[in-house]
C-alpha positions as CSV (number, residue, x, y, z in Angstrom):
1,M,-11.0,-5.9,-36.1
2,S,-11.9,-3.0,-33.8
3,V,-11.5,-3.3,-30.0
4,N,-15.3,-3.3,-29.6
5,E,-15.8,-6.0,-32.2
6,Y,-13.1,-8.1,-30.4
7,I,-14.8,-7.7,-27.0
8,A,-18.2,-8.7,-28.5
9,E,-16.7,-11.7,-30.2
10,A,-14.9,-12.8,-27.0
11,A,-18.3,-13.0,-25.3
12,A,-19.7,-15.3,-27.9
13,I,-20.0,-19.0,-26.8
14,E,-18.9,-20.4,-30.1
15,L,-15.4,-19.2,-29.6
16,P,-12.8,-21.7,-28.2
17,S,-12.5,-21.3,-24.4
18,S,-9.2,-21.0,-22.6
19,E,-9.3,-24.8,-22.2
20,D,-8.2,-24.9,-25.9
21,E,-5.4,-22.3,-25.7
22,P,-1.8,-23.5,-26.2
23,D,0.4,-23.9,-23.1
24,T,3.3,-21.9,-24.4
25,E,2.7,-18.9,-22.2
26,Q,1.3,-21.0,-19.4
27,A,4.6,-22.8,-19.2
28,E,6.2,-19.6,-18.2
29,D,3.7,-19.0,-15.3
30,A,4.4,-19.9,-11.7
31,D,4.1,-18.8,-8.1
32,V,6.6,-16.2,-7.1
33,C,7.1,-17.7,-3.6
34,S,7.5,-21.1,-2.0
35,D,4.7,-23.4,-0.9
36,Q,5.5,-22.6,2.7
37,Q,5.1,-18.9,2.1
38,L,1.8,-19.5,0.4
39,A,0.7,-21.5,3.4
40,N,1.7,-18.8,5.7
41,E,0.1,-15.9,3.7
42,F,-3.2,-17.5,2.6
43,R,-5.9,-19.2,4.5
44,V,-7.2,-22.3,2.6
45,H,-10.7,-23.2,1.4
46,Y,-11.6,-26.7,0.1
47,I,-14.4,-28.0,-2.1
48,K,-17.3,-28.9,0.1
49,D,-19.5,-30.1,-2.7
50,E,-19.5,-30.1,-6.5
51,A,-22.0,-30.7,-9.3
52,S,-21.5,-31.1,-13.0
53,L,-24.0,-29.9,-15.7
54,G,-23.5,-33.2,-17.5
55,F,-23.3,-31.8,-21.1
56,E,-20.2,-32.0,-23.3
57,Q,-18.6,-28.6,-23.8
58,S,-20.8,-27.2,-21.0
59,Y,-20.1,-23.6,-20.2
60,I,-21.8,-21.7,-17.3
61,L,-22.6,-18.2,-18.4
62,S,-24.5,-16.9,-15.3
63,L,-25.1,-17.8,-11.7
64,T,-27.5,-16.4,-9.1
65,A,-28.8,-17.3,-5.6
66,S,-31.9,-16.6,-3.6
67,T,-31.5,-14.0,-0.9
68,D,-31.1,-16.7,1.8
69,F,-28.6,-18.7,-0.4
70,T,-30.7,-21.9,-0.2
71,R,-31.4,-22.1,-4.0
72,L,-29.1,-21.6,-7.0
73,A,-30.0,-21.0,-10.7
74,V,-27.4,-21.7,-13.4
75,G,-27.5,-20.3,-16.9
76,Q,-25.7,-22.2,-19.7
77,N,-24.5,-22.0,-23.3
78,I,-27.9,-23.6,-24.1
79,P,-31.3,-22.3,-23.2
80,A,-31.9,-24.7,-20.3
81,V,-31.5,-23.2,-16.7
82,K,-30.7,-25.7,-13.9
83,I,-32.0,-25.2,-10.4
84,Y,-30.2,-26.5,-7.3
85,D,-31.0,-26.6,-3.6
86,L,-28.1,-25.6,-1.4
87,S,-28.3,-27.0,2.2
88,K,-27.1,-25.2,5.3
89,G,-24.1,-27.5,5.3
90,G,-23.2,-26.6,1.7
91,E,-24.5,-29.6,-0.2
92,L,-26.0,-29.3,-3.7
93,T,-29.0,-31.1,-5.0
94,Q,-30.4,-30.6,-8.5
95,I,-34.2,-30.2,-8.3
96,Q,-35.3,-28.8,-11.6
97,E,-34.4,-27.9,-15.2
98,L,-36.2,-25.1,-17.0
99,V,-36.4,-25.2,-20.8
100,P,-38.2,-22.3,-22.6
101,R,-40.7,-23.7,-25.1
102,S,-39.7,-21.3,-27.8
103,L,-35.9,-22.1,-27.4
104,P,-35.4,-25.9,-27.5
105,L,-32.3,-27.5,-26.1
106,K,-30.9,-28.6,-29.5
107,K,-30.4,-24.9,-30.6
108,R,-27.0,-24.0,-29.4
109,G,-26.5,-20.9,-31.7
110,R,-26.2,-17.4,-30.6
111,E,-29.9,-16.8,-30.7
112,A,-30.3,-19.3,-27.9
113,F,-27.7,-18.8,-25.2
114,N,-28.3,-17.4,-21.8
115,R,-27.7,-13.8,-20.9
116,G,-28.3,-14.0,-17.1
117,V,-30.5,-15.4,-14.4
118,R,-32.0,-13.6,-11.4
119,F,-34.4,-14.6,-8.6
120,L,-37.3,-12.3,-7.9
121,E,-38.4,-13.3,-4.4
122,D,-36.7,-14.2,-1.1
123,N,-38.1,-17.7,-1.3
124,G,-36.5,-18.4,-4.7
125,N,-39.7,-19.6,-6.4
126,T,-39.7,-17.0,-9.3
127,L,-36.9,-16.5,-11.7
128,L,-36.0,-14.3,-14.6
129,A,-33.8,-15.7,-17.4
130,G,-32.5,-13.6,-20.3
131,Y,-31.5,-14.7,-23.7
132,S,-29.5,-13.2,-26.5
133,N,-32.5,-13.1,-28.9
134,G,-33.9,-10.2,-27.0
135,Q,-36.2,-12.0,-24.6
136,V,-36.3,-12.2,-20.8
137,K,-38.6,-15.0,-19.6
138,L,-40.3,-15.2,-16.2
139,F,-40.6,-18.7,-14.6
140,D,-42.5,-19.9,-11.5
141,L,-40.7,-23.0,-10.3
142,R,-43.9,-24.3,-8.8
143,T,-45.6,-24.6,-12.3
144,P,-44.3,-26.1,-15.6
145,V,-45.5,-23.1,-17.7
146,E,-43.6,-19.9,-18.4
147,Q,-45.4,-17.0,-16.8
148,A,-44.4,-14.2,-19.1
149,T,-42.0,-13.1,-21.9
150,F,-40.5,-9.6,-21.9
151,M,-39.4,-8.2,-25.2
152,S,-39.3,-4.7,-26.6
153,E,-42.0,-3.6,-29.0
154,F,-40.7,0.0,-29.3
155,V,-37.3,-0.5,-30.7
156,P,-37.1,-0.8,-34.5
157,P,-36.6,-2.7,-36.8
158,V,-36.0,-5.9,-34.7
159,P,-35.5,-6.4,-31.0
160,P,-31.9,-5.9,-30.1
161,S,-29.7,-8.6,-28.6
162,I,-29.7,-8.4,-24.8
163,R,-26.3,-8.3,-23.2
164,C,-27.3,-8.1,-19.5
165,F,-30.3,-7.4,-17.3
166,D,-31.3,-6.9,-13.6
167,R,-34.4,-6.4,-11.5
168,N,-34.7,-3.7,-8.9
169,A,-34.8,-4.2,-5.1
170,N,-38.6,-4.6,-4.8
171,S,-38.8,-6.8,-7.9
172,R,-41.1,-4.5,-9.8
173,I,-38.9,-3.2,-12.5
174,L,-36.8,-5.1,-15.1
175,C,-34.0,-3.3,-16.9
176,C,-32.2,-4.8,-19.9
177,G,-29.0,-3.6,-21.5
178,T,-28.6,-4.2,-25.3
179,K,-25.9,-4.5,-27.9
180,L,-25.3,-1.4,-30.1
181,T,-27.7,-1.3,-33.1
182,T,-29.0,2.1,-34.1
183,S,-28.3,2.9,-30.4
184,A,-27.5,1.1,-27.2
185,Y,-30.7,0.8,-25.3
186,L,-31.7,0.4,-21.6
187,L,-35.2,-1.2,-21.8
188,F,-37.6,-1.0,-18.9
189,F,-40.5,-3.3,-18.1
190,D,-43.1,-3.5,-15.3
191,I,-42.7,-7.1,-14.1
192,R,-46.1,-7.3,-12.3
193,K,-48.1,-5.6,-15.0
194,R,-46.2,-7.5,-17.8
195,K,-45.7,-4.4,-19.9
196,E,-42.9,-2.3,-21.4
197,L,-42.4,1.1,-19.8
198,G,-39.9,2.7,-22.2
199,S,-36.2,3.1,-22.8
200,Y,-33.1,5.2,-22.4
201,C,-30.9,5.4,-25.6
202,E,-28.7,8.4,-25.3
203,S,-26.4,7.7,-22.4
204,H,-24.2,4.9,-23.9
205,S,-22.6,4.9,-27.3
206,D,-21.6,1.2,-27.4
207,D,-22.7,-2.3,-26.1
208,I,-24.1,-2.2,-22.6
209,T,-22.3,-4.9,-20.7
210,S,-23.5,-4.5,-17.1
211,V,-26.8,-3.4,-15.5
212,R,-27.0,-3.3,-11.7
213,F,-29.8,-2.1,-9.4
214,H,-28.9,-1.1,-5.9
215,D,-29.7,-3.9,-3.4
216,T,-31.7,-1.5,-1.1
217,Y,-32.8,1.5,-3.1
218,P,-35.2,0.4,-5.9
219,D,-34.8,3.5,-8.0
220,L,-31.0,3.6,-8.0
221,L,-29.4,2.0,-11.1
222,C,-25.8,1.9,-12.5
223,T,-24.9,0.7,-16.0
224,G,-21.6,0.0,-17.7
225,S,-20.6,-0.3,-21.4
226,T,-17.7,-1.0,-23.7
227,D,-17.7,2.8,-24.3
228,G,-15.9,3.0,-20.9
229,L,-18.7,4.9,-19.1
230,I,-20.5,4.1,-15.9
231,N,-23.8,5.9,-15.7
232,V,-25.9,6.3,-12.5
233,F,-29.6,6.8,-12.9
234,D,-32.6,7.6,-10.6
235,I,-35.3,5.8,-12.6
236,K,-38.1,7.7,-10.8
237,E,-37.5,10.3,-13.6
238,S,-39.1,9.4,-16.9
239,D,-36.9,11.7,-18.8
240,E,-33.4,10.3,-19.5
241,D,-31.6,13.6,-19.0
242,E,-33.3,14.1,-15.6
243,A,-32.7,10.5,-14.6
244,L,-29.0,10.6,-15.3
245,K,-27.3,11.6,-12.0
246,N,-23.7,10.9,-12.7
247,T,-21.4,9.8,-15.5
248,I,-18.0,8.2,-14.7
249,N,-15.3,7.6,-17.3
250,T,-13.3,4.5,-16.5
251,E,-11.0,5.1,-19.5
252,S,-11.4,1.4,-20.2
253,S,-14.1,-1.1,-21.2
254,V,-16.6,-2.1,-18.5
255,H,-17.1,-5.8,-17.9
256,R,-18.8,-6.2,-14.5
257,L,-20.4,-3.7,-12.0
258,N,-21.4,-4.3,-8.4
259,W,-22.6,-2.1,-5.5
260,H,-20.6,-1.9,-2.2
261,Q,-21.1,0.1,1.0
262,D,-17.9,1.1,2.8
263,A,-17.3,1.4,6.5
264,N,-18.6,5.0,6.5
265,N,-21.8,3.9,4.7
266,K,-20.9,5.5,1.5
267,E,-22.3,3.9,-1.7
268,V,-19.5,2.7,-3.9
269,I,-19.7,1.2,-7.4
270,T,-17.0,-1.5,-8.1
271,C,-15.9,-2.1,-11.6
272,I,-14.0,-4.9,-13.3
273,T,-12.8,-4.0,-16.8
274,H,-12.3,-6.2,-19.9
275,T,-8.5,-5.7,-19.3
276,N,-8.8,-7.2,-15.8
277,D,-8.2,-4.0,-13.9
278,F,-10.2,-3.2,-10.8
279,K,-11.7,0.3,-10.3
280,S,-14.2,1.7,-7.9
281,Y,-15.9,5.0,-7.4
282,E,-18.2,6.9,-4.9
283,C,-21.6,6.7,-6.4
284,L,-22.7,10.3,-6.8
285,E,-19.4,12.2,-6.4
286,G,-17.6,9.9,-8.9
287,D,-14.4,10.2,-6.9
288,D,-12.0,7.3,-7.3
289,W,-12.3,5.0,-4.2
290,L,-10.0,2.1,-4.9
291,S,-8.1,1.1,-8.0
292,F,-5.7,-1.8,-8.7
293,K,-4.0,-2.6,-12.0
294,R,-4.0,-6.1,-13.3
295,S,-0.3,-6.4,-12.5
296,E,-0.9,-5.4,-8.9
297,I,-3.6,-8.1,-8.4
298,V,-1.3,-10.7,-10.0
299,A,1.4,-9.8,-7.5
300,G,-1.2,-10.0,-4.7
301,I,-2.2,-13.6,-5.5
302,R,1.6,-14.4,-5.8
303,R,1.7,-15.3,-9.4
304,K,4.2,-14.4,-12.1
305,S,2.4,-13.9,-15.4
306,P,-0.3,-11.3,-16.0
307,A,-0.9,-12.9,-19.4
308,N,-2.8,-15.8,-17.9
309,F,-4.7,-13.8,-15.3
310,N,-8.5,-13.5,-14.9
311,L,-10.1,-11.1,-12.4
312,I,-13.4,-12.8,-11.7
313,N,-15.4,-10.8,-9.1
314,A,-15.4,-8.5,-6.1
315,H,-17.3,-9.6,-3.0
316,T,-18.3,-7.9,0.2
317,M,-17.6,-9.5,3.6
318,L,-19.6,-9.2,6.9
319,D,-17.4,-6.4,8.2
320,K,-17.9,-4.5,4.9
321,G,-14.4,-5.4,3.7
322,L,-13.9,-6.2,0.1
323,F,-12.1,-9.1,-1.5
324,L,-11.2,-9.7,-5.1
325,L,-11.4,-13.2,-6.6
326,A,-8.9,-14.0,-9.2
327,G,-7.6,-17.0,-11.2
328,T,-5.4,-18.0,-14.1
329,N,-5.6,-20.2,-17.2
330,F,-2.6,-22.1,-15.9
331,H,-3.2,-25.9,-15.9
332,R,-6.8,-25.4,-16.9
333,G,-7.6,-23.0,-14.1
334,E,-5.8,-24.8,-11.3
335,V,-4.9,-21.5,-9.5
336,L,-7.8,-19.7,-7.8
337,R,-7.1,-17.2,-5.1
338,S,-8.4,-14.0,-3.5
339,V,-6.9,-10.9,-2.0
340,I,-8.3,-8.3,0.4
341,A,-8.6,-4.8,-1.0
342,P,-7.8,-2.5,1.9
343,A,-8.9,1.2,2.0
344,K,-5.2,2.1,1.8
345,G,-2.1,0.3,1.0
346,L,-1.3,-2.9,-1.0
347,L,-3.5,-5.9,-1.7
348,K,-3.2,-8.6,1.0
349,P,-3.3,-12.3,0.3
350,F,-6.6,-13.8,1.6
351,T,-7.7,-17.3,0.5
352,N,-6.2,-20.1,-1.6
353,Y,-8.9,-22.3,-3.1
354,V,-7.2,-25.7,-3.3
355,G,-8.4,-28.3,-5.8
356,N,-9.9,-26.0,-8.4
357,K,-10.6,-27.9,-11.7
358,Q,-11.7,-25.2,-14.2
359,V,-11.2,-21.6,-15.4
360,V,-13.7,-19.8,-13.2
361,R,-15.9,-17.1,-14.8
362,E,-18.7,-16.6,-12.2
363,S,-18.9,-16.5,-8.4
364,L,-21.3,-15.9,-5.5
365,Y,-20.4,-15.3,-1.9
366,D,-22.5,-15.9,1.2
367,A,-20.8,-13.7,3.8
368,K,-22.8,-15.2,6.7
369,R,-21.4,-18.7,6.2
370,D,-18.1,-17.6,4.5
371,L,-19.2,-19.8,1.6
372,L,-18.0,-19.2,-2.0
373,I,-19.7,-20.6,-5.0
374,T,-17.8,-20.8,-8.3
375,S,-18.6,-21.9,-11.9
376,G,-17.0,-21.7,-15.3
377,E,-15.8,-23.2,-18.5
378,T,-16.1,-26.9,-17.8
379,G,-19.6,-26.8,-16.4
380,L,-18.8,-27.4,-12.7
381,I,-20.5,-25.7,-9.7
382,S,-18.1,-25.8,-6.7
383,I,-19.0,-25.0,-3.1
384,W,-16.0,-23.8,-1.1
385,T,-15.6,-23.9,2.7
386,S,-12.8,-23.4,5.2
387,D,-13.8,-26.5,7.2
388,A,-11.4,-29.2,6.0
389,S,-12.8,-31.7,8.5
390,D,-16.2,-31.8,6.8
391,V,-15.0,-32.0,3.2
392,K,-15.9,-35.0,1.1
393,S,-13.1,-36.9,-0.8
394,N,-12.9,-36.5,-4.6
395,D,-14.2,-40.1,-5.0
396,N,-17.3,-39.3,-3.0
397,L,-17.9,-36.2,-5.0
398,R,-17.7,-38.2,-8.2
399,K,-20.2,-40.8,-6.9
400,M,-22.5,-38.2,-5.6
401,R,-22.7,-36.4,-9.0
402,F,-23.4,-39.6,-10.7
403,A,-26.2,-40.5,-8.3
404,K,-27.8,-37.0,-8.8
405,S,-27.7,-37.3,-12.5
406,R,-29.4,-40.7,-12.4
407,K,-32.0,-39.4,-10.0
408,S,-33.0,-36.6,-12.4
409,T,-33.2,-38.9,-15.5
410,P,-36.7,-39.1,-16.8
411,Y,-36.6,-42.8,-17.6
């Protein structure tokens, strides 16, 4: 099997998760320092609230929040998308479940699983949800009917499978990245007019794995692929060659991209690779900004074995600092920590998330409240806070989840 085939297969939900992996390598993993040293080096966050999806073998594939972090949308390994309210204090309440009419819940095959969720408006009432069958659906949470379905009519012979998507800063343009068929496509749609605008198909030579619009500039787009390239586009240009402003070769396979602005207001693209390395580049110059190998991040979170390591995400703090969230498969994901990525020097221990119960795959960060939201392989959504005095006990969390699930039962 080729590297690209392996990566594509690893993204498929039918494969066993790390929960099913043998513990032979995990038994060799451990902290490289004492508990006292961990306490001295890391601050501690605790679980403020937690919610369970309630399905057997639930796996959260995507997670998004409204701009004000008062509403969450959760994409799963089934077509349903769950919506939660998040209070100022950090408590979760499930309010809704969206099930596309053309993709019933009972279909758990590859044609049905989620490829991302994204709110359109600040109030969190409109949502885009993507699916691997090539469709992105628009929902209005105030009505029970789907508002629109976006699917390419220009790409023969059948719509390609969507790997990722994003909407731009003014919520007018939708861009979808596809798997490689005859080409790897970037498909563009006008969200308000509900029509396809066209595509780029020459800039990537393999599956497109990450599509990210800039948070402020509506026309600035970066894309990443298993071909190892990060491309930067100005989508005001209709011609692909004219739109392509920069190409960066990561010499790896791109898993996740994000935008970051450094202390000097330079636009930076951060990249997590499929080999769990961290890379970042100045947007238009393409110069290397920060890079850390997998082994360096493992050392930063004070663990022994790179074999069990997962680099989850990179988040921006209020002071424009950057921290990397990382975990391991050890004891079903028990270890979850973060490190600060300084402009110069070694990674610095930052936060130890005590009480984690799953291998984490997705995360969101509210810098204003210093609130982290994580989700992953066992279908839990966890809200993390530094205020230990206001954290519920595990028993209360279990009772609360049960009460919520009963409240939402239709009988």
